[in-house]
ZADRENZA-607280 format. One record per residue (C-alpha): residue number from 1; residue in three letters; x, y, z; chain. Coordinates in steps of 0.001 Angstrom, whole numbers, plus 500000, padded with zeros to 6 digits. Layout:
! residues N
(NUM; 'ALA'; (X; Y; Z); 'A') ...
END
This chain:
! residues 304
(1; 'MET'; (201045; 920397; 183376); 'A') (2; 'HIS'; (201519; 918363; 180211); 'A') (3; 'ARG'; (204841; 919933; 178481); 'A') (4; 'LEU'; (206060; 918859; 182395); 'A') (5; 'PHE'; (204965; 915076; 182582); 'A') (6; 'THR'; (205813; 914680; 179165); 'A') (7; 'ALA'; (209991; 915659; 180572); 'A') (8; 'LEU'; (209515; 913460; 183118); 'A') (9; 'SER'; (208392; 910708; 181355); 'A') (10; 'ILE'; (211638; 911674; 178375); 'A') (11; 'VAL'; (214167; 911394; 181407); 'A') (12; 'LEU'; (212733; 908327; 183035); 'A') (13; 'LEU'; (212339; 906510; 180238); 'A') (14; 'SER'; (216021; 907538; 179444); 'A') (15; 'THR'; (217167; 906439; 181993); 'A') (16; 'GLY'; (215325; 902752; 182073); 'A') (17; 'VAL'; (216864; 902748; 178675); 'A') (18; 'ALA'; (220796; 903446; 179923); 'A') (19; 'PHE'; (220949; 901229; 182636); 'A') (20; 'ALA'; (219535; 898658; 180465); 'A') (21; 'GLN'; (222323; 899370; 178459); 'A') (22; 'ALA'; (224610; 899022; 181753); 'A') (23; 'PRO'; (227033; 895754; 181679); 'A') (24; 'ALA'; (226294; 893654; 184418); 'A') (25; 'ALA'; (227927; 893459; 187288); 'A') (26; 'LYS'; (230519; 890796; 187579); 'A') (27; 'ALA'; (229467; 888431; 189655); 'A') (28; 'THR'; (232687; 888283; 192755); 'A') (29; 'ALA'; (233685; 884716; 192233); 'A') (30; 'VAL'; (233922; 883163; 195648); 'A') (31; 'LYS'; (237354; 881193; 196256); 'A') (32; 'PRO'; (237391; 878172; 198108); 'A') (33; 'ALA'; (238942; 878321; 201552); 'A') (34; 'ALA'; (242663; 876835; 201396); 'A') (35; 'LYS'; (242561; 873307; 202926); 'A') (36; 'LYS'; (244022; 874224; 206606); 'A') (37; 'ALA'; (247653; 871373; 206888); 'A') (38; 'PRO'; (247024; 869829; 210341); 'A') (39; 'LEU'; (249096; 870576; 212949); 'A') (40; 'VAL'; (252202; 868429; 213434); 'A') (41; 'GLU'; (254620; 870741; 215279); 'A') (42; 'PHE'; (254530; 870006; 218977); 'A') (43; 'GLU'; (255837; 873419; 219408); 'A') (44; 'MET'; (253088; 875304; 217792); 'A') (45; 'MET'; (250453; 872678; 219441); 'A') (46; 'THR'; (248627; 873581; 222482); 'A') (47; 'TRP'; (248092; 870785; 225740); 'A') (48; 'PRO'; (244617; 869810; 224050); 'A') (49; 'GLU'; (245692; 869532; 220492); 'A') (50; 'VAL'; (248511; 867230; 221558); 'A') (51; 'LYS'; (246178; 865515; 222694); 'A') (52; 'ALA'; (244046; 864931; 220524); 'A') (53; 'ALA'; (246467; 863909; 218264); 'A') (54; 'LEU'; (247496; 861137; 220130); 'A') (55; 'ALA'; (244000; 859721; 220563); 'A') (56; 'ALA'; (243504; 860406; 217269); 'A') (57; 'GLY'; (247110; 857680; 216642); 'A') (58; 'LYS'; (249404; 860667; 216214); 'A') (59; 'THR'; (251399; 858740; 218307); 'A') (60; 'THR'; (255149; 858891; 216871); 'A') (61; 'ALA'; (257263; 861129; 217869); 'A') (62; 'LEU'; (260058; 862619; 215599); 'A') (63; 'VAL'; (263126; 863824; 217802); 'A') (64; 'TYR'; (265408; 865707; 215043); 'A') (65; 'THR'; (268750; 867705; 216396); 'A') (66; 'GLY'; (269814; 870270; 213934); 'A') (67; 'GLY'; (272952; 872369; 214951); 'A') (68; 'THR'; (274632; 875615; 215346); 'A') (69; 'GLU'; (278078; 875805; 212864); 'A') (70; 'GLN'; (279827; 877969; 210975); 'A') (71; 'ARG'; (278518; 876981; 207160); 'A') (72; 'GLY'; (281174; 879220; 205332); 'A') (73; 'PRO'; (281129; 883051; 204465); 'A') (74; 'GLN'; (277133; 882369; 202593); 'A') (75; 'ASN'; (275581; 880306; 204469); 'A') (76; 'VAL'; (273805; 881098; 208470); 'A') (77; 'ASN'; (275092; 879283; 211627); 'A') (78; 'GLY'; (271955; 878207; 212231); 'A') (79; 'GLY'; (271308; 876296; 209486); 'A') (80; 'HIS'; (271394; 872983; 210663); 'A') (81; 'THR'; (268273; 873692; 212849); 'A') (82; 'LEU'; (266891; 875400; 210342); 'A') (83; 'MET'; (266498; 872929; 207353); 'A') (84; 'GLY'; (265559; 870692; 210392); 'A') (85; 'ARG'; (262862; 872149; 211346); 'A') (86; 'GLU'; (261437; 871782; 207360); 'A') (87; 'ILE'; (262703; 868497; 207002); 'A') (88; 'VAL'; (261351; 866967; 209716); 'A') (89; 'LYS'; (257712; 869036; 209703); 'A') (90; 'THR'; (257721; 867557; 205930); 'A') (91; 'ILE'; (258655; 864231; 207166); 'A') (92; 'ALA'; (255365; 864429; 209814); 'A') (93; 'LEU'; (252959; 865515; 207042); 'A') (94; 'ARG'; (254137; 862244; 204859); 'A') (95; 'LEU'; (254040; 860083; 207295); 'A') (96; 'GLY'; (250485; 861085; 209174); 'A') (97; 'ASN'; (251106; 859766; 212254); 'A') (98; 'ALA'; (253696; 861733; 213597); 'A') (99; 'ILE'; (254182; 864467; 215191); 'A') (100; 'ALA'; (257410; 866847; 215010); 'A') (101; 'MET'; (258951; 867271; 218266); 'A') (102; 'PRO'; (261158; 870807; 218980); 'A') (103; 'VAL'; (264508; 870412; 216873); 'A') (104; 'LEU'; (267263; 870945; 219397); 'A') (105; 'PRO'; (269434; 873089; 217677); 'A') (106; 'TYR'; (273032; 872357; 219073); 'A') (107; 'THR'; (274730; 868520; 218306); 'A') (108; 'PRO'; (278266; 867607; 219511); 'A') (109; 'ASN'; (280801; 870101; 217861); 'A') (110; 'ASN'; (283548; 872201; 218929); 'A') (111; 'ALA'; (283767; 876260; 219116); 'A') (112; 'SER'; (286379; 877931; 217119); 'A') (113; 'ALA'; (287924; 881785; 217380); 'A') (114; 'ASP'; (288919; 881729; 214041); 'A') (115; 'LEU'; (285457; 880902; 212690); 'A') (116; 'PRO'; (283575; 882202; 215245); 'A') (117; 'GLY'; (279759; 880079; 214886); 'A') (118; 'THR'; (279677; 877074; 216224); 'A') (119; 'ILE'; (278513; 876025; 219852); 'A') (120; 'GLY'; (278347; 872172; 220779); 'A') (121; 'LEU'; (278222; 869678; 222718); 'A') (122; 'THR'; (279908; 866656; 223568); 'A') (123; 'PRO'; (278844; 863027; 222348); 'A') (124; 'GLU'; (277884; 862089; 225996); 'A') (125; 'LEU'; (275827; 865382; 226396); 'A') (126; 'LEU'; (273960; 864735; 223319); 'A') (127; 'SER'; (272939; 861045; 224114); 'A') (128; 'ALA'; (271825; 862304; 227837); 'A') (129; 'ILE'; (269547; 864879; 225984); 'A') (130; 'LEU'; (268329; 862060; 223879); 'A') (131; 'GLU'; (267453; 859674; 226048); 'A') (132; 'ARG'; (265590; 862038; 228658); 'A') (133; 'VAL'; (263555; 863701; 225462); 'A') (134; 'SER'; (262715; 860420; 224635); 'A') (135; 'GLU'; (262216; 859359; 228046); 'A') (136; 'GLN'; (259612; 862334; 227990); 'A') (137; 'ALA'; (258183; 862011; 225015); 'A') (138; 'VAL'; (256908; 857878; 226461); 'A') (139; 'ALA'; (255472; 859776; 229363); 'A') (140; 'THR'; (253681; 862212; 227023); 'A') (141; 'GLY'; (251668; 859190; 225692); 'A') (142; 'PHE'; (254147; 858806; 222253); 'A') (143; 'LYS'; (254043; 854831; 221412); 'A') (144; 'ASN'; (257235; 855285; 219031); 'A') (145; 'VAL'; (260292; 857564; 219417); 'A') (146; 'ILE'; (262114; 858253; 215963); 'A') (147; 'LEU'; (265648; 859363; 216643); 'A') (148; 'MET'; (267564; 861884; 213733); 'A') (149; 'GLY'; (269570; 864276; 213144); 'A') (150; 'ASP'; (270583; 866668; 210200); 'A') (151; 'HIS'; (274476; 866469; 211493); 'A') (152; 'GLY'; (277329; 864102; 211568); 'A') (153; 'GLY'; (279426; 864615; 214173); 'A') (154; 'GLY'; (279541; 862404; 216933); 'A') (155; 'GLN'; (276036; 861611; 215981); 'A') (156; 'PRO'; (275605; 858725; 214385); 'A') (157; 'ASP'; (276909; 856186; 217451); 'A') (158; 'ALA'; (275327; 858743; 220430); 'A') (159; 'TYR'; (271645; 858626; 218290); 'A') (160; 'ALA'; (272439; 854402; 217715); 'A') (161; 'THR'; (273221; 853413; 221581); 'A') (162; 'THR'; (270668; 855332; 222914); 'A') (163; 'ALA'; (267677; 854145; 220365); 'A') (164; 'LYS'; (268916; 850700; 221623); 'A') (165; 'LYS'; (268857; 851213; 225049); 'A') (166; 'LEU'; (265991; 852665; 224933); 'A') (167; 'ASP'; (264149; 850412; 222907); 'A') (168; 'GLU'; (265332; 847403; 224863); 'A') (169; 'LYS'; (263811; 849164; 227868); 'A') (170; 'TYR'; (260518; 849784; 226546); 'A') (171; 'ALA'; (259675; 847331; 223729); 'A') (172; 'PRO'; (258253; 844977; 226836); 'A') (173; 'LYS'; (255620; 847721; 227113); 'A') (174; 'GLY'; (255129; 847708; 223699); 'A') (175; 'ILE'; (256705; 850972; 223342); 'A') (176; 'HIS'; (259919; 851284; 220409); 'A') (177; 'VAL'; (262754; 853700; 219841); 'A') (178; 'TYR'; (264093; 853541; 216917); 'A') (179; 'PHE'; (267432; 855370; 215061); 'A') (180; 'CYS'; (266251; 856647; 211357); 'A') (181; 'ASP'; (269750; 856534; 210037); 'A') (182; 'GLU'; (269435; 857336; 206683); 'A') (183; 'VAL'; (267365; 860684; 206707); 'A') (184; 'TYR'; (271305; 862278; 206293); 'A') (185; 'LYS'; (274059; 859681; 205846); 'A') (186; 'LYS'; (272614; 857620; 203218); 'A') (187; 'ALA'; (271393; 860805; 201244); 'A') (188; 'GLN'; (273810; 862793; 201755); 'A') (189; 'ASP'; (275988; 859962; 200088); 'A') (190; 'ASP'; (273690; 859559; 197532); 'A') (191; 'PHE'; (272788; 863150; 196264); 'A') (192; 'ASP'; (276923; 863545; 196203); 'A') (193; 'GLU'; (277077; 860641; 194040); 'A') (194; 'TRP'; (274209; 862138; 191551); 'A') (195; 'LEU'; (276177; 865200; 191153); 'A') (196; 'VAL'; (279630; 863876; 190423); 'A') (197; 'LYS'; (277803; 861771; 188230); 'A') (198; 'ASN'; (276046; 865161; 186709); 'A') (199; 'GLY'; (279145; 866592; 186652); 'A') (200; 'TYR'; (279233; 868823; 189884); 'A') (201; 'PRO'; (282027; 868861; 192175); 'A') (202; 'ARG'; (281881; 867018; 195497); 'A') (203; 'SER'; (281446; 868767; 198503); 'A') (204; 'SER'; (281531; 868045; 202121); 'A') (205; 'HIS'; (280386; 870722; 204393); 'A') (206; 'ALA'; (278729; 873836; 203255); 'A') (207; 'GLY'; (279055; 873055; 199431); 'A') (208; 'ILE'; (276039; 873014; 196998); 'A') (209; 'PRO'; (274237; 870642; 199066); 'A') (210; 'ASP'; (274246; 872120; 202364); 'A') (211; 'THR'; (273932; 875871; 199981); 'A') (212; 'SER'; (271098; 874647; 197608); 'A') (213; 'THR'; (269205; 873537; 200471); 'A') (214; 'MET'; (269494; 876824; 202714); 'A') (215; 'LEU'; (268357; 878487; 199094); 'A') (216; 'TYR'; (265446; 876345; 198372); 'A') (217; 'LEU'; (264100; 876814; 201785); 'A') (218; 'GLY'; (265221; 879952; 202727); 'A') (219; 'GLY'; (266163; 881853; 199930); 'A') (220; 'ASP'; (263829; 884392; 200516); 'A') (221; 'LYS'; (264440; 884459; 204252); 'A') (222; 'GLY'; (267422; 885398; 204672); 'A') (223; 'TRP'; (269051; 882155; 204941); 'A') (224; 'VAL'; (271944; 882892; 202682); 'A') (225; 'ARG'; (273783; 885910; 201205); 'A') (226; 'LYS'; (272595; 885240; 197834); 'A') (227; 'ASP'; (275362; 887983; 196786); 'A') (228; 'LEU'; (278727; 885287; 198282); 'A') (229; 'ILE'; (277386; 882543; 196413); 'A') (230; 'PRO'; (279633; 882903; 193201); 'A') (231; 'ALA'; (282806; 883275; 195442); 'A') (232; 'ALA'; (282206; 880610; 198040); 'A') (233; 'GLU'; (284559; 878176; 197168); 'A') (234; 'GLY'; (286496; 876834; 200252); 'A') (235; 'ASP'; (289499; 874023; 200423); 'A') (236; 'PRO'; (289143; 870542; 197806); 'A') (237; 'VAL'; (287456; 867511; 199595); 'A') (238; 'PRO'; (289177; 864383; 199966); 'A') (239; 'PRO'; (288566; 861922; 198351); 'A') (240; 'PRO'; (286555; 858775; 199307); 'A') (241; 'GLY'; (288129; 857503; 202303); 'A') (242; 'ALA'; (291497; 859743; 202122); 'A') (243; 'ARG'; (289734; 861767; 205070); 'A') (244; 'GLY'; (292280; 862245; 208206); 'A') (245; 'GLN'; (294864; 860132; 206334); 'A') (246; 'GLY'; (297081; 862957; 206032); 'A') (247; 'ARG'; (296713; 863962; 209682); 'A') (248; 'GLY'; (300345; 864051; 211604); 'A') (249; 'GLN'; (302141; 863780; 208150); 'A') (250; 'VAL'; (304258; 867154; 206812); 'A') (251; 'ALA'; (302068; 869015; 204958); 'A') (252; 'ASP'; (302901; 869028; 200746); 'A') (253; 'PRO'; (305021; 872446; 200239); 'A') (254; 'ASN'; (303756; 872648; 196634); 'A') (255; 'ALA'; (300155; 872721; 197761); 'A') (256; 'PRO'; (298010; 875768; 197639); 'A') (257; 'PRO'; (297523; 877697; 200596); 'A') (258; 'ARG'; (294196; 876596; 202880); 'A') (259; 'LYS'; (291521; 878962; 202513); 'A') (260; 'ASN'; (289692; 877697; 205408); 'A') (261; 'ASN'; (286872; 879720; 204666); 'A') (262; 'GLY'; (284428; 876625; 205918); 'A') (263; 'ILE'; (283603; 875525; 203128); 'A') (264; 'THR'; (284876; 872349; 202216); 'A') (265; 'GLY'; (284037; 871720; 198172); 'A') (266; 'ASP'; (282416; 874050; 195666); 'A') (267; 'ALA'; (279286; 875936; 196196); 'A') (268; 'ARG'; (278956; 878739; 193417); 'A') (269; 'ARG'; (277274; 876655; 190826); 'A') (270; 'SER'; (274279; 875889; 194560); 'A') (271; 'THR'; (270147; 876466; 193017); 'A') (272; 'ALA'; (267249; 876251; 195140); 'A') (273; 'ALA'; (266134; 873547; 192161); 'A') (274; 'LEU'; (269244; 871319; 193155); 'A') (275; 'GLY'; (267957; 871834; 196696); 'A') (276; 'LYS'; (264248; 870595; 196409); 'A') (277; 'ARG'; (265983; 867211; 194775); 'A') (278; 'ALA'; (268239; 867376; 198340); 'A') (279; 'PHE'; (265332; 868228; 200521); 'A') (280; 'ASP'; (263275; 865456; 198953); 'A') (281; 'ILE'; (266285; 862369; 199223); 'A') (282; 'LYS'; (265994; 862572; 202794); 'A') (283; 'ILE'; (262082; 863030; 202755); 'A') (284; 'ASP'; (261542; 859860; 200456); 'A') (285; 'TYR'; (264399; 858555; 202583); 'A') (286; 'ALA'; (263219; 858774; 206094); 'A') (287; 'VAL'; (259734; 858630; 205300); 'A') (288; 'LYS'; (260549; 854914; 203697); 'A') (289; 'GLN'; (262396; 854060; 206559); 'A') (290; 'ILE'; (260166; 854710; 209351); 'A') (291; 'GLN'; (257021; 853270; 207781); 'A') (292; 'GLY'; (260071; 849952; 207577); 'A') (293; 'PHE'; (260223; 850390; 211500); 'A') (294; 'LEU'; (256340; 850311; 212631); 'A') (295; 'ALA'; (255272; 847858; 209807); 'A') (296; 'ALA'; (258104; 845083; 211363); 'A') (297; 'GLN'; (256355; 846088; 214861); 'A') (298; 'PRO'; (254111; 842759; 216568); 'A') (299; 'LYS'; (250055; 843252; 215294); 'A') (300; 'THR'; (249368; 844085; 219007); 'A') (301; 'THR'; (251946; 847199; 218907); 'A') (302; 'ALA'; (252317; 848347; 215347); 'A') (303; 'GLN'; (250399; 852186; 214535); 'A') (304; 'GLN'; (248941; 852505; 211379); 'A') 
END
């Protein structure tokens, strides 16, 4: 019995020593919960969330159009709309007082059987849609409506005319409609100038600006056929101010044959880093212009 008691004591003592020598279990680090981004996309909100956002001061509606258009062999046809969703969402987040309305996927353009990727509206149809959507935003409770777009053809006049017409109608009620043109034209022109100054080729359609922005925003989402970028060279861009001057004239017999692949310019040096630069310019220009619109309002109607 004494021997049994001694053996048990030794076993218990050895176990205790082993436990004492075992390294303490590492405490599991508790990561702080990631801060959720505010809801700013109208189509991803419920009606109570929209109502609460309006009551909280998000009374600026951002109406943005994209487009369905061929974008060369390397970019998907919905590029305008896909980029537009990211652009307008980021603008809304930066402003802090805005909600991004659903992006319209059609703008003035014409379909082609040679380059089948474009489905377009007429400028008259776009104007009618913009007017209806803007007035619906006003009926919802928004105090400011900002019209913007990601496609140039026929768009500036439709936007400017619609904004002017509706602003004249609603301004006496303290409601305003504006056309934010700098998000596209000025941003595109300034980025093109930066490219040229830094040794990159000028592009007009499906070139470096388009392809790089799509790489930045959706390079891992299937927006760009990356294996085709090394061959993404199109027809040359006309010199500034020369677009359309050759129409009706006899083609130069010594000019190289047109590629007609949907690219105007050269997209072969496109990168996600260049896309980020182009994207940031669009956001900065839009936010600054919209804030200027709101700051210029009479104090009784200005939105903070």
